[in-house]
Every structure is written in C-alpha cells, then in structure tokens.
C-alpha positions as CSV (number, residue, x, y, z in Angstrom):
1,X,199.0,262.5,200.0
2,X,197.2,261.3,203.6
3,X,196.6,265.0,203.9
4,X,194.3,265.8,200.6
5,X,190.6,265.0,200.7
6,X,188.8,264.5,197.0
7,X,185.3,266.2,196.7
8,X,183.1,265.8,193.5
9,X,185.7,267.5,191.6
10,X,188.6,266.4,190.1
11,X,190.5,265.6,187.3
12,X,190.5,261.9,188.7
13,X,187.1,261.6,189.4
14,X,185.6,264.0,186.3
15,X,187.5,262.9,183.3
16,X,185.8,261.6,180.8
17,X,183.9,264.9,181.1
18,X,187.2,267.6,181.4
19,X,188.2,265.6,178.1
20,X,184.6,266.2,176.1
21,X,184.9,270.1,177.7
22,X,188.3,270.2,176.2
23,X,187.4,268.1,172.9
24,X,183.6,271.0,173.1
25,X,185.6,274.2,173.7
26,X,189.3,274.1,172.7
27,X,190.7,274.3,169.6
28,X,194.6,273.6,168.3
29,X,195.4,276.8,167.1
30,X,197.2,276.5,164.0
31,X,200.0,278.6,164.0
32,X,202.0,277.6,168.1
33,X,200.5,274.8,167.7
34,X,198.7,274.8,171.6
35,X,195.2,275.2,172.5
36,X,193.0,277.6,172.3
37,X,190.1,278.4,175.1
38,X,186.2,279.7,173.0
39,X,185.5,280.2,176.7
40,X,188.0,282.9,178.0
41,X,191.3,283.3,175.3
42,X,193.7,280.7,177.5
43,X,196.6,278.3,175.1
44,X,197.8,275.7,176.9
45,X,200.6,273.1,175.8
46,X,198.2,270.1,175.7
47,X,195.6,268.5,176.3
48,X,196.6,267.6,180.4
49,X,196.8,271.2,180.8
50,X,193.5,271.3,179.0
51,X,191.9,269.4,181.8
52,X,193.4,271.3,184.5
53,X,192.2,274.7,182.6
54,X,188.7,274.0,182.2
55,X,188.8,272.1,185.7
56,X,190.1,275.1,187.1
57,X,188.2,278.0,185.3
58,X,185.0,276.2,183.1
59,X,183.7,272.7,184.7
60,X,180.2,273.4,187.1
61,X,180.0,272.5,189.8
62,X,177.0,271.2,191.3
63,X,177.2,269.5,194.1
64,X,177.6,272.7,196.5
65,X,181.6,272.5,197.7
66,X,183.9,273.9,196.3
67,X,186.1,270.1,195.5
68,X,189.1,269.5,197.1
69,X,189.8,270.4,201.0
70,X,192.6,271.3,202.0
71,X,193.4,268.7,205.8
72,X,195.0,271.1,207.3
73,X,194.1,274.7,207.3
74,X,190.4,273.4,205.6
75,X,190.7,276.3,202.8
76,X,189.0,275.1,199.8
77,X,190.2,274.6,196.3
78,X,188.3,274.1,192.7
79,X,191.1,272.0,191.5
80,X,192.6,269.4,192.7
81,X,196.3,271.1,191.0
82,X,195.4,274.5,193.2
83,X,194.9,272.5,196.1
84,X,198.9,270.6,195.1
85,X,199.9,274.3,195.2
86,X,198.9,274.9,198.2
87,X,199.6,272.8,200.4
88,X,203.1,273.2,198.8
89,X,203.8,276.7,199.4
90,X,201.9,276.6,202.6
91,X,202.1,273.8,204.8
92,X,205.2,272.4,202.4
93,X,208.6,272.0,205.6
94,X,211.9,273.8,204.2
95,X,214.9,272.8,204.5
96,X,217.3,274.8,206.9
97,X,220.6,276.2,204.4
98,X,223.4,276.4,205.2
99,X,225.1,278.6,202.5
100,X,223.9,279.4,198.7
101,X,223.0,275.4,197.2
102,X,223.3,274.0,200.4
103,X,221.4,271.4,202.5
104,X,224.9,270.4,205.1
105,X,224.5,271.3,208.6
106,X,226.0,273.6,210.2
107,X,229.4,271.2,211.5
108,X,229.9,269.3,208.7
109,X,229.7,273.1,206.9
110,X,232.3,273.7,209.6
111,X,234.1,270.7,209.3
112,X,234.8,271.0,204.9
113,X,235.4,275.1,206.3
114,X,237.8,273.9,208.9
115,X,239.5,270.7,206.0
116,X,239.9,274.1,203.1
117,X,242.4,275.8,205.5
118,X,244.8,273.0,206.6
119,X,244.7,272.1,203.3
120,X,245.5,275.2,202.0
121,X,247.6,276.9,204.8
122,X,250.4,275.9,203.3
123,X,250.4,277.9,199.6
124,X,248.9,281.0,201.3
125,X,251.7,281.7,204.2
126,X,254.2,281.6,201.4
127,X,252.9,283.7,198.9
128,X,254.0,287.0,197.8
129,X,252.4,290.4,195.9
130,X,253.0,291.1,192.4
131,X,256.2,293.4,193.4
132,X,258.5,290.2,194.8
133,X,257.1,291.2,198.5
134,X,255.5,289.3,201.7
135,X,252.5,290.0,201.4
136,X,252.5,290.1,205.6
137,X,250.2,286.9,205.0
138,X,251.1,284.9,208.7
139,X,251.2,280.7,208.4
140,X,250.1,278.4,211.0
141,X,254.3,277.9,211.7
142,X,254.8,281.0,212.1
C-alpha cells in the first residue's frame, strides 16, 4: 500500500528476530494447543500470531521511532498490523449503502421496487381476507 511506510521495525524486516523471540518466550500449551507468551501470559493461535504479538508488545525499539508511520495522518505504530488496522478504521472509504446488505445505487434500487410492484400488482388487487371479503386493495386498473 503506497500510504504505508515502514521504519526499522516490522515483521518483514525483522522476521528472524521475531521468530527467535517467539522461540525463546512462547511455549505450546498442551491443554489447548495454543502458544503461550511467558512475558505476559497472552495465548495465540500459531507462530504467525506469535510474531505479531511479539512485534506489538515486546519487540525492542532501538531506532527511536515507532516503526510504522501512516502517510495520511502521520500517526506512528509499533506494528505493521497496528498500522493496517488504523488505516482501515480511519482512512478506509466506505461505500454508501441502500438498505441492509446492499450496495446498489438508489436508481437501481428504485427500478427494482417498481419492477416488483408491476409484477405483483395483479395478485394484490384480487386478494380477499379470511372471511372472503375484499380487503379494499385497489389495483392499477381500478
């Protein structure tokens, strides 16, 4: 992503060191099979999550910067995952939604409503209630 820059930290640049930290400070819990951090008692699913945890919580930052800087607002983050999460929450452009679960345009939505009304208009006009009386639904031809 061109809006993300990496400093000296990060999984990509320090994968070997992060793997070493995982090997030194995490063990597999036989009860649940998860990796357990000996530094803070956090448990994670696998080694990839262990690297992410080590980078975010325990990785020494000797360069004096936070490692990852957002090019949009300048905020700094210890982990690449933190930066990605920030970018998605703060700078991600959201699509305008029409209705629940729909990304159709308003014109397309209106056209679909008209189509459904025209298709169902004949069956609606002739409806009767349980007693057999007309419900007073007026059809297009009425």
